[in-house]
N, C-alpha and C positions, 0 to 999 in steps of 0.2 A: 075691906079697905075702899074708901070712896075715891074715885078718880076726880080730880078737879079739872075743870075745863080752863085751859089757858087761852086767853084771848089772842087770836091770831093778828099779826100785823097786817094792815091793809096791803094788798098786793099792788105794787106799782104797775105791773103789767096789766092787771085787770082795770085799774084806774085809767091807764093809757088807752086801753081798748074802749072803755066807756066814752072817754073824751074824743077819741077818733070817730066813734059812731055818732056822737052828738054833733061834732064838727061837720061830718059829711052830710048829716040831715040839714043843718043850717045852710051849707053851701048848695045843696040840691035845691032847697027852697029859694035861695037868693039868686041862683043862676038858672032857674027853671026855664026861662025864656030861651036859653041857648040849646036846650034839649040835648044835653050831653050826659054821658055816664060819668061816675066818679073817676074811672080810669082815663077817660078822654079828657076830663078836666085836669087831671094830674099831668098827663102828657103835654097838653097845651101850656099849662103853667110853667113847666120846665123848659119849654121852647120860647117863652115870652121875651127872653132877652134878645131874640132875633138871630142868635147863632145857630147855624145848622149843626146837627149832631148825627153821628152814625147811629144805627139801630142799637148797637152794643152800648154806646155812650148814653143814649136816651134810656135804655133799659136799666142801666146802673143808677141813673138820676131818679127814675120813678120807682125803683125797687122791684123791678120785674125782669124776668128772663126775656131775651129777645124773641123767643118763640111765642111766649105769652103776649108780648107787646104787638106782635104782627096783626092780630085781629083788631086791636084798638086802632092801629095805624091804617088798616084797611078801611075801617068806618070813617075815620077822619079824612082820608083821601077821597072817599066817595062823596063826602059832604063838601069837598073843596077847601078844607082847612089846611091841608099839608100837601107837599109834593115829596116824592122819593126819587132819588136818582143816584148814579154812580159818583163816587168821590174822585175828583181830579187826581190822576196819577195812581189810583187804585180802584179799578172797576169792580173788584170783589166787594168793596165796602159800599153800603147804601147810606146815603145822607138824607136825613129828614129835615125839611125846611117848611116854614110857615108861608102860606099864601096871604093875600091881603085880608080875606075873611078870617083866616086863622090868626093873623096879627090882631084884628079887632076883637075876636073872641078871647084870645090870650090876654090882651090888655084889660078886658072886663073881668076876667078871672083873677088876674094879679091884683087889680084894684079891690075886688071883693075880698080876697084873702087878706090884704093889708088892713082893710076896715074891720074885718072880723078879728084879726090878731090884735088890733088896737083896742077893740071893745073888750076882748077877753084878757089881754095881758098888759094893757096900758097902765093900769094902776099899780102893777107890781114893781118892786125895786129892780133896777137893771141887773143886779147880781143874781136875783132869782131867775130872771129870763136866761142869763148866761149859764146858770146851773142847769136849767131845763135843757138847753141846747147840748150841754155836756152829757147829760143822761141820754138824750136821743142819739148822740153820736156813739156812745158806748153800746147802746142796743143795736144800732145799725152795724157796727163793726162785729159784734157777737154773731149776728145772723148772716154775715157775708161769708 
């Protein structure tokens, strides 16, 4: 008896991984002058709105545990892009805030992200982009 090969459906997760890798390569090239790692870019992009965040809040936003995020924050602080200090009323919580150089780097990162997103997704119908965000949210909730 001959076994017939059934074509496998393309894996959405493998496609997402390829897209993530390609996106990170483009970002690294376009932001090379900032001399930041992908993790540092992610952290600054999530702080770009100017609101300080606790390490736990920032970790949730970037998809990283606070212990993993600490080394990223150490590097950003050494470069003068962020400050860390106690939160008013709760000295146990550490708040991360952008410095002036951090705000400039974060603005460049956000602008580059917006331009890349427009190039990649701009021609798609809005409902396709909305569906994409729905899928990303489902994957994020599954892994939390």
